[in-house]
C-alpha positions as CSV (number, residue, x, y, z in Angstrom):
1,M,30.2,-1.2,95.7
2,L,29.9,-3.3,92.6
3,G,31.6,-0.6,90.5
4,A,34.6,-0.5,92.7
5,A,34.8,-4.2,93.1
6,F,34.0,-5.4,89.6
7,G,33.6,-2.6,87.1
8,L,36.7,-0.6,87.0
9,G,37.7,-1.9,83.6
10,L,34.4,-0.9,82.2
11,W,34.9,2.8,83.0
12,A,38.0,3.3,80.8
13,G,38.4,4.1,77.2
14,G,35.8,4.1,74.4
15,C,33.6,6.9,73.1
16,S,33.0,10.0,75.1
17,E,29.3,10.0,74.4
18,R,27.4,7.7,76.7
19,T,23.7,6.7,76.9
20,P,22.1,8.1,80.0
21,Y,20.9,5.7,82.7
22,P,18.5,3.8,82.7
23,G,18.4,3.8,78.9
24,A,21.9,2.4,78.9
25,L,20.5,-0.9,80.0
26,N,19.3,-1.2,76.4
27,S,22.3,0.3,74.7
28,P,23.8,-1.4,71.7
29,R,27.2,-1.2,73.5
30,P,27.8,-4.0,76.0
31,D,30.0,-1.8,78.2
32,E,27.1,0.7,78.7
33,R,24.7,-2.2,79.5
34,A,27.1,-3.6,82.1
35,R,27.7,-0.1,83.6
36,A,24.0,0.5,83.8
37,A,23.5,-2.9,85.6
38,I,26.2,-1.9,88.1
39,R,24.4,1.4,88.7
40,A,21.1,-0.3,89.2
41,A,22.6,-2.4,92.0
42,E,24.5,0.5,93.6
43,T,21.4,2.7,93.7
44,G,18.9,0.0,94.6
45,D,16.8,0.8,91.5
46,R,14.1,-1.9,91.6
47,D,12.2,-0.2,88.8
48,V,14.7,-1.8,86.3
49,I,14.4,-5.4,87.5
50,G,12.5,-6.4,84.4
51,I,15.2,-5.0,82.1
52,L,17.8,-6.7,84.2
53,V,16.0,-10.0,83.7
54,D,16.1,-9.3,79.9
55,R,19.9,-8.8,80.2
56,L,20.2,-12.3,81.6
57,E,19.7,-13.3,77.9
58,D,22.3,-10.8,76.7
59,P,24.8,-12.2,74.1
60,D,27.6,-10.6,76.1
61,E,28.8,-12.7,79.0
62,G,30.0,-9.6,81.0
63,V,26.6,-8.0,80.7
64,R,24.9,-11.2,82.0
65,F,27.4,-11.3,84.9
66,Y,26.6,-7.7,86.0
67,A,22.9,-8.3,85.5
68,I,22.7,-11.3,87.8
69,L,24.9,-9.5,90.4
70,A,22.4,-6.6,90.3
71,L,19.4,-8.9,90.5
72,E,20.9,-10.7,93.5
73,R,21.6,-7.4,95.2
74,L,18.1,-6.1,94.5
75,T,16.1,-9.3,95.3
76,G,18.4,-11.5,97.4
77,T,18.5,-14.4,95.0
78,R,20.0,-15.7,91.8
79,M,17.3,-18.3,91.2
80,G,19.9,-20.8,90.1
81,Y,21.2,-18.5,87.3
82,D,24.8,-19.0,86.1
83,Y,25.9,-16.4,83.5
84,R,28.8,-18.7,82.3
85,V,26.8,-21.7,81.0
86,G,25.1,-22.1,77.6
87,W,21.6,-20.9,76.9
88,S,20.0,-24.3,77.3
89,Q,21.3,-24.4,80.9
90,R,20.4,-20.8,81.7
91,R,16.9,-21.1,80.3
92,R,15.3,-22.7,83.4
93,A,16.6,-19.9,85.6
94,V,15.5,-17.2,83.2
95,Q,12.0,-18.8,83.1
96,E,12.0,-18.6,87.0
97,W,12.9,-14.9,86.8
98,R,10.0,-14.3,84.3
99,R,7.6,-16.1,86.7
100,Y,8.9,-13.9,89.5
101,L,8.2,-10.8,87.4
102,A,4.7,-12.0,86.5
103,E,4.0,-12.7,90.2
104,Q,5.2,-9.2,91.2
105,V,2.7,-7.6,88.8
106,K,-0.1,-10.1,89.7
107,V,0.2,-9.2,93.4
108,G,-0.6,-5.6,92.6
109,T,2.8,-3.9,92.7
110,G,1.8,-2.2,89.4
111,R,5.2,-2.7,87.9
112,A,7.6,-5.6,87.2
113,G,10.2,-4.1,89.4
114,G,8.5,-5.1,92.6
115,E,7.8,-2.9,95.6
116,G,10.0,-0.2,96.9
117,G,11.8,2.4,95.0
């Protein structure tokens, strides 16, 4: 499990009020965004793939890390994305992810998350 392997430090401390999933993917708090990405991966929630792609541009490196892990678990690829490099180096992979999302909608899945559920 991603949470067990990577996210233990994210579960501790902080405010007791938390944003419910999947809204936490857009939380102002990086720890909530990261936790939500872990949950998406653990539950196989393909409906949030579009939001996870948005998180690849997150200012927080940890959020980007969990977002790409979740995307890899959900889709089987990273499309060359590396969360550690600067924006100019990440941009090409993010553009590939955006094309992937557009193609998923174009082929008639009806949502950016792809098929399945």
